[in-house]
SEDREN-695020 format. One record per residue (C-alpha): residue in three letters; x, y, z. Coordinates in steps of 0.2 Angstrom, whole numbers, plus 5000, padded with zeros to 4 digits. Layout:
ALAXYZ/...
***
This chain:
UNK579555336344/UNK578955496352/UNK577055486349/UNK575755576358/UNK574055486361/UNK574955316358/UNK574455176370/UNK575755066378/UNK575654906390/UNK576754956405/UNK577254906422/UNK576855036434/UNK578755076436/UNK578855086416/UNK577355206416/UNK578355326428/UNK579855316417/UNK579055346401/UNK578055486409/UNK579755566415/UNK580455556398/UNK578855636390/UNK578855766404/UNK580555836400/UNK581755766412/UNK583555796409/UNK584155666422/UNK583555506432/UNK584655466447/UNK584455296456/UNK585255156466/UNK584454976461/UNK583154926474/UNK581654816472/UNK580254866468/UNK580955036460/UNK582354956449/UNK581354946433/UNK581055136432/UNK582955176429/UNK583155026418/UNK581755076406/UNK582555246404/UNK584255166401/UNK583455056387/UNK582455186379/UNK583055256362/UNK581955406365/UNK582955446381/UNK584655426372/UNK584055546358/UNK583555676371/UNK585155656380/UNK584455606397/UNK585755556410/UNK585255386417/UNK586855296424/UNK586755206441/UNK587255306456/UNK588355236470/UNK586955256483/UNK585255346486/UNK586055486495/UNK587255526480/UNK585755506469/UNK584655626478/UNK586055756480/UNK586455746461/UNK584655766457/UNK584555916468/UNK586055986459/UNK585155966442/UNK583656056449/UNK584756186455/UNK585356216437/UNK583456236432/UNK583256066424/UNK581855936428/UNK582655786438/UNK581855626445/UNK582755526459/UNK582055336462/UNK582355226476/UNK581455096487/UNK580755136504/UNK582255086514/UNK583355176502/UNK582455336507/UNK583255306524/UNK585055326515/UNK584355486506/UNK583555556522/UNK584855696526/UNK584655786508/UNK582855736507/UNK582355826523/UNK583555976519/UNK582955986501/UNK581156036508/UNK582056186517/UNK583156236501/UNK581656206490/UNK582056176471/UNK582256266455/UNK581856146441/UNK580556016446/UNK581155876457/UNK580155716458/UNK580655596472/UNK579955406468/UNK579955306484/UNK579355126480/UNK578655046496/UNK578554856499/UNK577154806510/UNK577254616515/UNK579154636513/UNK579254536497/UNK581054596496/UNK581354706510/UNK581854716529/UNK580354816534/UNK578554886528/UNK578955066532/UNK577755186524/UNK578655336514/UNK577155446517/UNK577755476535/UNK579455546528/UNK578555666516/UNK577455716531/UNK578955746541/UNK579755856528/UNK578155946524/UNK578055916505/UNK576655856494/UNK576455666490/UNK575555586475/UNK574955406477/UNK574255336461/UNK572955206460/UNK573355146442/UNK574655146430/UNK573855286420/UNK573755386436/UNK575655346438/UNK575955416421/UNK574855576423/UNK575555616441/UNK577355636434/UNK576755776423/UNK575755846437/UNK577055816450/UNK578355916440/UNK577156066438/UNK576656056456/UNK578556056461/UNK578956196450/UNK577356296456/UNK577856276474/UNK579656266472/UNK579656106483/UNK580155926479/UNK578655816477/UNK578555626481/UNK577755506471/UNK577455356482/UNK577055186474/UNK576955006481/UNK577554836474/UNK575854786467/UNK575754936456/UNK577554946451/UNK577554766445/UNK575854756437/UNK575454796419/UNK574054906412/UNK573755006396/UNK574355176397/UNK573955326385/UNK575355446382/UNK575155626380/UNK576155766371/UNK578055766376/UNK578855916383/UNK580455996379/UNK581855996392/UNK582056156403/UNK583556266399/UNK584856296412/UNK584356436424/UNK585056476441/UNK583956516456/UNK583256686457/UNK583656686476/UNK585556676478/UNK585356616496/UNK584056486493/UNK585256336494/UNK586456406507/UNK585756326522/UNK586656436535/UNK585556466550/UNK584956636544/UNK584456576527/UNK583756406534/UNK582556496546/UNK581856606532/UNK581656456521/UNK580856356535/UNK579556496538/UNK579156496520/UNK578856306520/UNK577756326535/UNK576756466527/UNK576356376511/UNK575556216520/UNK573756286518/UNK574056316499/UNK574656136498/UNK573156066506/UNK572056166495/UNK573056106480/UNK572755926485/UNK570855956487/UNK570656046470/UNK571855936459/UNK570655806454/UNK571755676463/UNK570555686479/UNK568755646473/UNK567155606481/UNK565855466476/UNK564155496483/UNK563155356490/UNK561455306496/UNK561955216512/UNK562855336524/UNK563055216539/UNK564855206533/UNK565955326524/UNK567455246516/UNK569155336513/UNK570155246500/UNK572055296498/UNK572955266481/UNK572955086476/UNK571655036490/UNK570355126480/UNK570454976467/UNK570354846482/UNK568754936487/UNK568054936470/UNK568354746468/UNK567454716485/UNK566054836481/UNK565654726465/UNK565254586476/UNK564354676490/UNK563654846482/UNK563554936499/UNK563155106492/UNK564355186504/UNK564955366500/UNK566855356496/UNK568255486498/UNK569655436486/UNK571355516491/UNK572855516479/UNK573655676485/UNK574355736502/UNK574255846512/UNK572355826513/UNK571255976519/UNK570655936537/UNK568956026533/UNK568755906518/UNK568855756530/UNK567655846542/UNK566355876530/UNK566355696523/UNK566355626541/UNK564855726546/UNK563755636534/UNK564255456540/UNK564055356556/UNK565855296555/UNK567355296544/UNK568255146537/UNK570055196532/UNK570855096518/UNK572655126514/UNK574155026508/UNK575555026521/UNK575455096538/UNK573955176546/UNK574655346541/UNK572955436536/UNK572055346550/UNK573355416563/UNK573155596555/UNK571255596555/UNK571155546573/UNK572155696577/UNK571055816567/UNK569255776572/UNK568455886585/UNK566855786586/UNK566655606590/UNK566655486576/UNK567055306575/UNK568555266564/UNK569055096558/UNK570555036550/UNK572254956553/UNK572355026571/UNK570754946578/UNK571054786569/UNK569654806555/UNK571054786543/UNK572654686547/UNK574054786554/UNK575354706543/UNK575554656525/UNK574754716508/UNK572954766508/UNK571754656497/UNK569954646492/UNK569654506505/UNK570254616519/UNK569054746513/UNK567654626513/UNK568054556530/UNK568054746537/UNK566354766530/UNK565754606539/UNK565654506523/UNK566254316523/UNK567654286511/UNK568254136502/UNK569254016513/UNK571054026511/UNK571853886500/UNK572753756511/UNK574353706504/UNK574453516505/UNK575753446517/UNK576753366503/UNK577153536496/UNK578653586506/UNK579053776504/UNK580753796496/UNK581753936503/UNK582854046490/UNK584553986486/UNK586154036479/UNK586254006460/UNK587153846455/UNK588953886452/UNK588954046462/UNK590554116469/UNK589754156486/UNK589453986489/UNK591253936488/UNK591754076499/UNK590554026513/UNK591253846512/UNK592953906515/UNK592454026528/UNK591453896537/UNK592953786538/UNK594153916544/UNK593153986558/UNK592353826564/UNK593553816579/UNK593053986585/UNK591253946587/UNK589654026581/UNK588954206581/UNK590454286573/UNK589954326554/UNK589154486551/UNK588354496534/UNK587654626523/UNK586254646510/UNK586454556493/UNK586354386486/UNK587654326498/UNK586354356512/UNK585654186506/UNK587054116515/UNK586054126531/UNK585053966524/UNK585653786523/UNK586753706518/UNK587953856523/UNK587053936539/UNK588654046538/UNK588054216543/UNK587254286559/UNK586654456555/UNK585954556541/UNK585254736546/UNK585554866533/UNK586654916519/UNK588454936526/UNK588054866543/UNK589254706541/UNK590854806543/UNK590254916558/UNK589354786567/UNK590854676566/UNK591954826572/UNK590854856587/UNK590754666592/UNK592654656590/UNK592854806602/UNK591654716614/UNK592854576614/UNK592054446601/UNK593754406592/UNK593854366578/UNK592454446570/UNK592054436552/UNK591154546540/UNK590454486523/UNK590054616510/UNK589754626492/UNK590654746480/UNK589054856476/UNK588554866495/UNK590354906499/UNK590455066488/UNK588655106493/UNK588855106512/UNK590355006517/UNK591855116514/UNK591555226529/UNK591455076540/UNK593155016533/UNK593955186537/UNK593255176554/UNK594055006556/UNK595655066549/UNK595755226560/UNK595555116576/UNK596554966569/UNK595054856575/UNK595454666573/UNK594154626561/UNK594254516544/UNK593254596530/UNK592754476515/UNK592254576500/UNK591254456489/UNK591554536473/UNK590554466458/UNK590754626448/UNK588854676448/UNK587354716458/UNK586754546457/UNK585254546469/UNK584254676459/UNK584654596442/UNK586454636437/UNK586654816437/UNK588354896435/UNK589454896451/UNK590255056455/UNK591754966462/UNK592154866447/UNK593954846443/UNK594454966457/UNK594154876474/UNK595954846478/UNK596455036475/UNK594955096485/UNK595454986500/UNK597255036499/UNK596655216498/UNK595655186514/UNK597255136523/UNK597154936523/UNK598854866526/UNK599454796509/UNK600154636518/UNK598354606524/UNK597454646507/UNK597254486498/UNK596354436483/UNK595654256481/UNK594654166468/UNK593154076475/UNK593253906466/UNK593253726472/UNK594953696466/UNK595553836477/UNK594653786492/UNK596153726503/UNK597153876498/UNK595653996502/UNK595253916519/UNK597053926523/UNK597154116519/UNK595554156528/UNK596154056544/UNK597754146544/UNK596954326543/UNK595754276556/UNK597254266568/UNK597854446563/UNK597554576577/UNK597154716565/UNK596154756550/UNK596254626536/UNK595354626520/UNK595054486508/UNK594254516491/UNK593454356485/UNK593354396466/UNK592354296454/UNK591054356441/UNK589254326445/UNK588754166436/UNK587154256429/UNK587954396421/UNK589354276414/UNK587954176406/UNK587154326399/UNK588854386391/UNK589154216383/UNK587354216375/UNK587654396368/
***
């Protein structure tokens, strides 16, 4: 159904996806990562997107996704690339350089941050990346704004010929609200860049492009101030001026209903922000309270632009907690108002850590690994990011590290080269193709004595069962990367095979070179879904 002015009840992620379809994208590129996954899944499930021929298959990792989206932009089409905040680390190389090349068709970069680390290794704030690259950032405060900002973001991208970041956080991504659609746009036609050297970052071209990027910064600040996504609400009490960024505006409004302080408020949902705008607002107040979800990004910046003394409160001075999600109670506390006491969990309610699903193949692999490696002692198993990371918890207590995508193989390699032998890497099939293949090639090139276990469940299980780029091809990939066929073994992790699997792992732990064991068994959840269908 392609209906303007129809209202839909959508997650923030879904609002972004629907807006992208309506705004005329020709392709969406992404690797699944909570809280951004549902954006691509919505496009994949959309009959309208299929009718429009919108490309929406999963990419191998965020870097390939970004570069493919940039290629679509090069051809004049609108493209969107989506990732969670740590995925932006993987895409950082093309992300930074795309600010120098610029774009042709509109390019929107959605980065979903995860304050409080609900499903992430850190709380990093993507606004710092965008500031580093010197590109515009849009930060919606509602699902409707997220929808509207997609249209605006593509226009902004094509106006300034730059990528534009749409920065969201978990709370907006995974909450629902009514969203009013607008008139759908047709897709751009294929058109090559007018400047033939734009995308050739030889130093002579890059220097010119960089000078152009610098020269346009004042215009970007002015665009933010006049777009309507930076707005001012007058107040009667100028003791404090509140600057609320993105979703923080909602938290302030909720606190304001209880307190009604009458403070003037500057609502910021687009960056860069005009320093003059901030200065003018600050001159009329005794102090500033900065409310933002994530790092003290704006607070740091404001402290750097003021040339007159003004008291600034926020995350840096402890008025707002330095870590975790913002909420209305934090705002009330910053305004020196008592908040409701926290609910104390009764002692009889014992927190239950996440666990592997009943019948999961990862569990049988860990049971065999634990038995095979026991005689060598603890501290030798380097794991990766996926469902199998839950092997860190009882009853397995089977892994010793989990740092970033692909780090299991390369950390095991480094540990082995330090003399910790045997060293074991545990990695999933999707993570292996995402970031593990180069580590395997490094190990093969050095003939490092490491044992690599690829726990292959034929899916990207941690984020809901998306397709795995390695499905049906793991053995060929590993052979192509140079693994000795005599030490490339496939096992089936089942209880009936426990003794055999333990013996195979034990034997490969003794090999003084690269050995690789593929532990292949379909994810129990995807198998159940297939049976139901």
